[in-house]
C-alpha positions, 0 to 999 in steps of 0.5 A: 799663610806661612811667614816665608810667603808673607806678601809684605816680606816679599815686596820688601825683599824685592825693593831691597834687591832692586835698590841694591842693583840700581846702586851697584849699577849707577852709583858707588863709583868709589868701590871700583874706580882707581888704579889697577894692574893689567893682567891681560889685553884681550883685544883692542878695547878690552882688558883684564885687571888684577883686582882679585875678582877676575874683572874684565874692563870694556873701554867706554866711548869707543869700538875697535874692530872685531878680533879673529877667534877660533869660531869667528872671522876678524875685521881689518885692523883688529890685530893693529888695535890689539897691539896698540892696546898691548903696547899702551897698557900691557903689564902696566897699572892703569887708572879707571874712570867710570861713568853713570852706568858701571857694567854692560849686559855681559858683566864687564866693567865699563871705564875710561882708561888712562896710563901714565896720564894718557887716555888709552881710549882717545889714543886708539881713536887718534890712530884710526884704530877705533870709532866713537861709540856712545851709549846712554847714559854714558856720555863723558868725553864725547867732545874729546873722542869726536875730535880725536876721531876727526884727527885720524880721518884728516890724517888718514890713519888706520881704517881711514887710509886707502881702502884698496890696501886694507887686508882682511885677517888671515884665516877669514876664508874658513868662515865663508858661507854660501848666501843660501845658508846664511840663515843657518848662522843666526847669531854668529859672525861669518863671511858671506859672498854674493851679488848685490842685486837690489837696493832699498833706501829709506830714512831708517837705513840703506838695505843692500839685497844680496841675491834676494837672500840676505840684507846688508844694512847700513844705518844713517849714523854710519853713512858718513863713514862711507861718504868719507871714501866717496861711496854712496852705498845705495849706488856703489855696490849695486850689481857688484859681487861682494863679500861681507863680514859680520854677525847674522841676524834675522829680521822678518824671516830674512837674514841680515848683516849690519855694517858700519864701515866700507872695510867690512864689504869688499869686492869678491875675489 
């Protein structure tokens, strides 16, 4: 057997590689934690920093509305979230605080971001331009972020204001697809129009069937966002013509779009 194929050597190499990955992912915070110049604001919860590595930073603990792009429709308040983020951190030096897991599956650095002593993540929540999003094992600041989001709801700021006054981003009409063709856009964000003809409700989800050809899914954790506006998805949308914005996924050979806020499902005009 050739030395290069010695199973012991291979196992040692694998163990070292796994150890390096785990250390890089869950430890070694001091290697990247610190203060950096913001070179670009990409959207409401993502920035690029000038660390010489082209690092992209994704804000931890929050989720802002999806920004419109050349190949994708945007969500209401995405432009406002990006603008507030730009005002807070654009061209400034920010401090990054890391949690247990350092990177997401896209290779973005995950961080709580501060500028001039202000928590940027928390301020986006407080202005109603983000919702809390906690993914294990990153759970720091849960209490503060939840409180900031509740303040936005109480004051009806941003996405917690009047639903009837919410405007969709200009250009979303370019991404409208017929419900019959939704399955052709698996993995893509689109706008689908149709009538909610049936409703299925269980402990796992509320499923709104659009003409029997596409399922609009609301998970239990997101139902409170609808109840805030006095909406019970199981009854409110049935029999209505609506348009839904989101990413198409296939489940049991049926296309579906998951929504977490009533601003993503509107009466079709």
